[in-house]
SELO-764356 format. One record per residue: residue number from 1; x, y, z of N, C-alpha, C, O in turn. Coordinates in nm, 4 decimals, padded with zeros to 6 digits. Each point is the difference from the previous one (the first is absolute). Layout:
REM residues N
NUM,X,Y,Z,X,Y,Z,X,Y,Z,X,Y,Z
...
//
This chain:
REM residues 108
1,01.1226,01.3193,00.5242,-00.0607,00.0004,00.1525,-00.1392,00.0998,-00.0036,-00.1049,-00.0335,00.0551
2,00.1231,00.1654,-00.1317,-00.0876,00.0853,-00.0142,-00.1171,-00.1035,-00.0905,-00.1042,-00.0520,00.0399
3,00.1593,00.0490,-00.1528,-00.1492,-00.1364,-00.0558,-00.0259,-00.0938,00.0758,-00.1047,-00.0379,-00.0525
4,00.1230,-00.0387,00.1493,-00.0379,-00.1246,00.0678,-00.0943,00.1039,00.0832,-00.1138,-00.0280,-00.0376
5,00.1034,00.1600,00.1553,-00.0203,00.0710,00.0363,-00.1869,00.0442,-00.0758,-00.1100,00.0036,00.0549
6,00.1517,00.0213,-00.1913,-00.1015,00.0479,-00.1041,-00.0923,-00.0820,00.0150,-00.1183,00.0196,00.0275
7,00.2065,-00.1675,-00.0565,-00.0865,-00.1148,-00.0430,-00.1075,-00.0364,00.1367,-00.1153,-00.0431,00.0002
8,00.2207,00.0862,00.1281,-00.1357,-00.0787,00.0987,-00.1162,00.1440,00.0168,-00.1138,-00.0204,00.0420
9,00.1500,00.1302,-00.0717,-00.1096,00.0970,00.0106,-00.1024,-00.0340,-00.1071,-00.1199,00.0027,00.0276
10,00.1714,-00.0404,-00.1709,-00.0974,-00.0579,-00.0763,-00.1247,-00.1102,00.0076,-00.1167,-00.0015,-00.0389
11,00.2229,-00.1085,00.1247,-00.0537,-00.1303,00.0521,-00.1147,00.0445,00.0912,-00.1147,-00.0430,-00.0123
12,00.1519,00.1293,00.1017,-00.1008,00.0411,00.1089,-00.1105,00.0759,-00.0539,-00.1045,-00.0418,00.0500
13,00.0832,00.1425,-00.1368,-00.0502,00.0430,-00.0573,-00.1227,-00.0698,-00.1035,-00.1190,00.0315,-00.0038
14,00.1860,-00.1298,-00.0724,-00.0893,-00.1351,-00.0865,-00.0875,-00.0476,00.1282,-00.1229,00.0030,-00.0055
15,00.1900,-00.0456,00.1173,-00.0403,-00.0625,00.0974,-00.1661,00.0583,00.0568,-00.1135,-00.0470,00.0078
16,00.1647,00.1417,00.0149,-00.1207,00.1308,00.0639,-00.1168,-00.0466,-00.1331,-00.0962,-00.0735,00.0222
17,00.1203,00.1183,-00.1272,-00.0875,-00.0060,-00.0517,-00.0482,-00.0980,-00.0706,-00.0793,00.0132,-00.0932
18,00.1257,-00.1178,00.1350,-00.0809,-00.1921,-00.0319,-00.1276,00.0336,00.0792,-00.1186,00.0095,-00.0316
19,00.2004,00.0077,00.1687,-00.0550,-00.0260,00.1229,-00.1414,00.1090,00.0193,-00.1036,-00.0299,00.0593
20,00.1345,00.1647,-00.1288,-00.1423,00.0372,-00.0185,-00.0921,-00.0272,-00.0897,-00.1177,00.0333,00.0144
21,00.1723,-00.1100,-00.1366,-00.0676,-00.0151,-00.0956,-00.0804,-00.1284,00.0661,-00.1230,-00.0052,-00.0029
22,00.2032,-00.0960,00.0616,-00.0664,-00.1449,00.0781,-00.1268,00.0702,00.0824,-00.1114,-00.0509,-00.0132
23,00.1263,00.1532,00.0876,-00.0787,00.0074,00.0919,-00.1413,00.0869,-00.0278,-00.1022,00.0064,00.0684
24,00.1373,00.0586,-00.1974,-00.1220,00.0391,-00.0648,-00.0804,-00.0905,-00.0726,-00.1202,00.0215,-00.0157
25,00.1937,-00.1502,-00.0432,-00.0516,-00.1444,-00.0356,-00.0936,-00.0544,00.0828,-00.1121,-00.0391,-00.0326
26,00.1748,00.0376,00.1687,-00.0663,-00.1116,00.1013,-00.1346,00.1146,00.0183,-00.1118,-00.0495,-00.0140
27,00.1196,00.1997,00.0446,-00.1167,00.0482,00.0610,-00.1436,00.0037,-00.1090,-00.1201,00.0024,00.0269
28,00.1865,-00.0032,-00.1459,-00.0892,-00.0029,-00.1344,-00.0572,-00.1442,-00.0272,-00.0959,-00.0124,-00.0761
29,00.1506,-00.0915,00.1341,-00.0153,-00.1287,00.0133,-00.1428,-00.0254,00.0978,-00.0994,-00.0672,-00.0274
30,00.1291,00.1446,00.1466,-00.0606,-00.0152,00.0931,-00.1515,00.0471,-00.0200,-00.0994,-00.0724,00.0062
31,00.1032,00.1956,-00.0290,-00.1220,00.0830,-00.0903,-00.0404,-00.0839,-00.0816,-00.1163,-00.0341,00.0211
32,00.1754,-00.0238,-00.1247,-00.0704,-00.0614,-00.1055,-00.0871,-00.1208,00.0603,-00.1163,-00.0259,-00.0309
33,00.1860,-00.0333,00.1109,-00.0904,-00.1264,00.0558,-00.0733,00.0255,00.0951,-00.0506,-00.0927,00.0633
34,00.0255,00.2316,-00.0282,-00.1322,-00.0010,00.0909,-00.0968,00.0721,-00.1251,-00.1106,00.0342,00.0418
35,00.1294,-00.0130,-00.1523,-00.1261,-00.0243,-00.0844,-00.0608,-00.0959,-00.0217,00.0496,-00.1110,00.0191
36,-00.2112,00.1330,-00.0788,-00.0663,-00.0998,-00.0068,00.0597,-00.0453,-00.1539,00.0697,00.0706,-00.0728
37,-00.1136,-00.1973,00.0474,00.0649,-00.0714,-00.1677,-00.0862,00.0506,-00.1033,00.0220,-00.0400,-00.1143
38,-00.1486,00.1486,00.1409,-00.0535,00.0373,-00.1022,00.0552,00.1506,-00.0505,-00.0198,00.0568,-00.1074
39,00.0910,-00.0164,00.2166,00.0810,00.1542,-00.0322,00.0799,00.0040,-00.1088,00.0840,-00.0900,00.0008
40,-00.0796,00.1695,-00.1039,00.0428,00.0253,-00.1428,00.1344,00.0460,00.0444,-00.0063,00.1151,00.0432
41,00.1531,-00.1780,-00.0385,00.0959,00.0256,00.0447,00.1034,00.0510,-00.1574,-00.0133,-00.0664,-00.1028
42,00.0768,00.1462,00.1058,00.1029,00.0210,-00.1256,00.1045,00.0058,00.0666,00.0233,00.0399,00.1141
43,00.0685,-00.1033,-00.2318,00.1744,-00.0051,00.0254,00.0806,00.0842,-00.1171,-00.0291,-00.0106,-00.1191
44,00.1389,00.0994,00.1716,00.0556,00.0636,-00.0637,00.1312,-00.0778,-00.0786,00.0924,-00.0624,00.0520
45,-00.1185,00.0891,-00.1935,00.0782,-00.0664,-00.1213,00.0658,00.0738,-00.0928,-00.0358,-00.0113,-00.1173
46,00.1305,00.0893,00.1472,00.0818,00.1315,-00.0204,-00.0542,00.1155,-00.0026,00.0235,00.0774,00.0927
47,-00.1091,-00.0390,-00.2004,-00.0669,00.1314,00.0371,-00.1605,00.0120,-00.0287,-00.0671,00.1025,-00.0113
48,00.0247,-00.2450,00.0029,-00.1160,-00.0312,00.0130,-00.0641,-00.0874,00.1258,00.0763,-00.0485,00.0836
49,-00.2050,00.0326,-00.0749,-00.0204,-00.0714,00.1340,-00.1257,-00.1067,-00.0846,-00.0940,00.0417,-00.0677
50,00.1224,-00.1616,00.0921,-00.0719,-00.1248,-00.0520,-00.0885,-00.0624,00.1585,00.0354,-00.0109,00.1174
51,-00.1647,-00.0191,-00.1941,-00.0805,-00.0783,00.0884,00.0517,-00.1219,00.0072,00.0139,-00.0816,-00.0912
52,00.0251,00.0689,00.2482,00.0467,-00.1425,00.0626,-00.1178,-00.0509,00.1316,-00.0641,00.0656,00.0821
53,00.0730,-00.1933,-00.1070,-00.0553,-00.0626,00.1287,00.0796,00.0148,00.1389,00.1206,-00.0135,00.0209
54,-00.2165,00.0427,00.0604,00.0978,00.0020,00.1440,00.0872,-00.1323,00.0436,00.0975,00.0124,00.0742
55,-00.1380,-00.1355,-00.1236,00.1092,-00.0675,00.0318,00.1582,00.0087,-00.0828,00.1064,-00.0108,00.0609
56,-00.1160,00.0296,-00.1895,00.1072,00.0345,-00.0568,00.0767,00.1230,00.0423,00.1229,00.0036,-00.0076
57,-00.2074,00.1135,00.0592,00.0543,00.0871,00.0405,00.0889,-00.0346,00.0973,00.1147,00.0447,-00.0030
58,-00.1611,-00.1359,00.1094,00.0495,-00.0640,00.1562,00.1251,-00.0597,-00.0606,00.1110,00.0195,00.0495
59,-00.1363,-00.1108,-00.1847,00.1415,-00.0464,-00.0172,00.1112,00.0570,-00.0352,00.1152,-00.0316,00.0299
60,-00.1612,00.1338,-00.1073,00.0934,00.1045,-00.0905,00.0889,00.0536,00.1280,00.1223,-00.0142,00.0004
61,-00.1985,00.0817,00.1167,00.0556,00.0746,00.0939,00.0853,-00.1317,00.0701,00.1216,00.0072,-00.0181
62,-00.1546,-00.0898,00.0718,00.0798,-00.0795,00.0428,00.1035,-00.0458,-00.0531,00.0960,-00.0306,00.0707
63,-00.0929,00.0143,-00.2239,00.1676,-00.0431,-00.0717,00.0557,00.1412,00.0025,00.1220,00.0108,-00.0117
64,-00.2033,00.1103,00.0269,00.1070,00.1000,00.0466,00.0539,00.0173,00.1409,00.0850,00.0864,00.0217
65,-00.1217,-00.1491,00.0556,00.0102,00.0097,00.1480,00.1615,-00.1094,00.0058,00.1055,00.0245,00.0584
66,-00.1377,-00.1264,-00.1300,00.1091,-00.1184,00.0115,00.0972,00.0816,-00.1054,00.1078,00.0299,00.0515
67,-00.1187,-00.0007,-00.1462,00.1109,00.0875,-00.1014,00.0853,00.0923,00.0888,00.1229,-00.0021,00.0055
68,-00.2233,00.1012,00.0786,00.0983,00.0903,00.0840,00.0701,-00.0595,00.0886,00.1091,00.0462,00.0333
69,-00.1788,-00.2036,00.0418,00.0982,-00.0562,00.0955,00.1133,-00.0664,-00.0076,00.0884,-00.0163,00.0841
70,-00.1050,-00.0409,-00.2523,00.1323,-00.0420,-00.0449,00.1041,00.1274,-00.0438,00.1203,-00.0067,00.0256
71,-00.1698,00.1021,-00.0822,00.1115,00.1101,-00.0377,00.0724,00.0553,00.1548,00.1218,00.0031,00.0172
72,-00.2183,00.0362,00.0820,00.0506,00.0018,00.1180,00.1156,-00.0833,00.0869,00.0812,00.0523,00.0763
73,-00.0938,-00.2016,-00.1079,00.0770,-00.0543,00.0417,00.1207,-00.0107,-00.0568,00.1032,-00.0375,00.0558
74,-00.1185,00.0748,-00.1809,00.1271,00.0138,-00.1348,00.0821,00.1039,00.0916,00.0996,-00.0183,00.0700
75,-00.1829,00.1442,-00.0971,00.0948,00.1347,00.0351,00.0546,-00.0386,00.1453,00.1156,00.0305,00.0295
76,-00.1868,-00.0884,00.0489,00.0652,00.0029,00.1276,00.0991,-00.0927,00.0345,00.0746,00.0106,00.0974
77,-00.0756,-00.1188,-00.1944,00.1355,-00.0740,00.0095,00.0939,00.0888,-00.0852,00.1133,00.0137,00.0461
78,-00.1450,00.0571,-00.1778,00.1181,00.0370,-00.0259,00.0611,00.1338,00.0648,00.1063,00.0484,-00.0389
79,-00.2001,00.0169,00.1621,00.0472,00.0975,00.0676,00.0656,-00.0335,00.0794,00.0917,00.0745,00.0345
80,-00.1134,-00.2246,00.0408,00.0961,-00.0719,00.0891,00.1434,00.0203,-00.0742,00.0972,00.0546,00.0522
81,-00.1012,-00.0985,-00.1589,00.1274,-00.0595,-00.1129,00.0845,00.1602,00.0489,00.1023,00.0013,00.0684
82,-00.1577,00.0985,-00.1102,00.0776,00.1142,-00.0245,00.0148,00.0745,00.1102,00.0876,00.0856,-00.0128
83,-00.1470,-00.0876,00.1269,00.0968,00.0347,00.1295,00.0819,-00.1155,00.0515,00.0669,00.0200,00.1014
84,-00.0644,-00.1315,-00.1555,00.1061,-00.0688,00.0305,00.1108,00.0266,-00.0787,00.1134,-00.0009,00.0479
85,-00.1345,00.0231,-00.1568,00.1310,00.0460,-00.1012,00.0602,00.1432,00.0559,00.1197,00.0254,00.0136
86,-00.2482,00.0763,00.0203,00.0822,00.1325,00.0399,00.0717,-00.0387,00.1300,00.1210,00.0224,00.0032
87,-00.1702,-00.0690,00.0879,00.0704,-00.0593,00.1566,00.1563,-00.0349,-00.0350,00.1062,00.0485,00.0388
88,-00.1370,-00.1461,-00.1224,00.1716,-00.0841,-00.0606,00.0932,00.1336,-00.0332,00.0996,00.0348,00.0634
89,-00.1645,00.0391,-00.1931,00.0588,00.1031,-00.0349,00.0890,00.0829,00.0925,00.1218,00.0169,00.0047
90,-00.2378,00.0348,00.0769,00.0776,00.0959,00.1088,00.0806,-00.0744,00.0850,00.1062,00.0609,00.0128
91,-00.1064,-00.1411,00.0371,00.0708,-00.0989,00.0508,00.1409,-00.0014,-00.0418,00.0946,00.0301,00.0729
92,-00.0862,-00.0759,-00.2244,00.1058,-00.0035,-00.0731,00.0490,00.1315,-00.0443,00.1156,00.0276,-00.0320
93,-00.2094,00.0435,00.0338,00.1074,00.1967,00.0159,00.0548,-00.0054,00.1301,00.1214,-00.0203,-00.0017
94,-00.1657,00.0305,00.1009,00.0534,00.0118,00.1169,00.1174,-00.0950,00.0171,00.1060,00.0401,00.0480
95,-00.1184,-00.1263,-00.0747,00.1439,-00.0542,00.0409,00.1226,00.0021,-00.1192,00.1155,-00.0387,00.0172
96,-00.1735,00.0949,-00.1431,00.1010,00.0958,-00.0814,00.0884,00.0932,00.0460,00.1188,00.0139,-00.0289
97,-00.2163,00.0744,00.1339,00.0195,00.1147,00.0266,00.0965,-00.0354,00.1413,00.0751,00.0838,00.0500
98,-00.0928,-00.2253,00.0038,00.0718,-00.0032,00.1057,00.1512,-00.0380,-00.0195,00.1026,00.0346,00.0587
99,-00.1261,-00.1117,-00.1547,00.1521,-00.0145,-00.0783,00.0619,00.0867,-00.0489,00.1159,-00.0408,-00.0081
100,-00.1243,00.1498,-00.0350,00.0326,00.0972,-00.0223,00.0696,00.0813,00.0983,00.1121,00.0508,-00.0033
101,-00.2051,-00.0496,00.0930,00.0482,00.0755,00.1358,00.0860,-00.0664,00.0474,00.1059,00.0561,00.0280
102,-00.1222,-00.2035,-00.0016,00.1405,-00.0707,00.0569,00.1118,00.0041,-00.0964,00.1074,00.0013,00.0602
103,-00.0963,00.0008,-00.1720,00.1068,-00.0269,-00.0961,00.1073,00.0654,00.0140,00.1022,-00.0678,00.0114
104,-00.0865,00.2489,-00.0069,00.0735,00.0953,00.0519,00.0824,-00.0210,00.1442,00.0964,00.0622,00.0446
105,-00.1424,-00.1300,-00.0112,00.0238,-00.0355,00.1650,00.0827,-00.0963,-00.0076,00.1036,-00.0035,00.0664
106,-00.1394,-00.0858,-00.1482,00.0950,-00.1168,-00.0109,00.1429,00.0207,-00.0734,00.1021,-00.0687,-00.0020
107,-00.1326,00.1746,-00.0492,00.1531,00.0002,-00.0864,00.1045,00.0738,00.0383,00.1182,-00.0162,-00.0305
108,-00.1958,00.1480,00.1401,00.1245,00.0358,00.0686,00.0180,-00.0342,00.1501,00.1044,00.0299,00.0581
//
């Protein structure tokens, strides 16, 4: 049960990180689209920056946004599964404790 709670916390952290990444990409795309077409733009590739035209940068940002959306959806599905699993485990534990409490009373 502790493991499930930890997994839920990790899922929450990952979802928040992806939401921040998505928001960052959306804001960047909004600013890039406001630039004139002659503006030189550079895109980060590893530890260097490569001269990239604005439509390509926008396409890459849109891809990043859609990837974040897919991952968020997947993580939220996993999170809901873990929440159901945790709830079922708690209910099973309660039933077992209740059966133990009731068992000595029936024997006497």
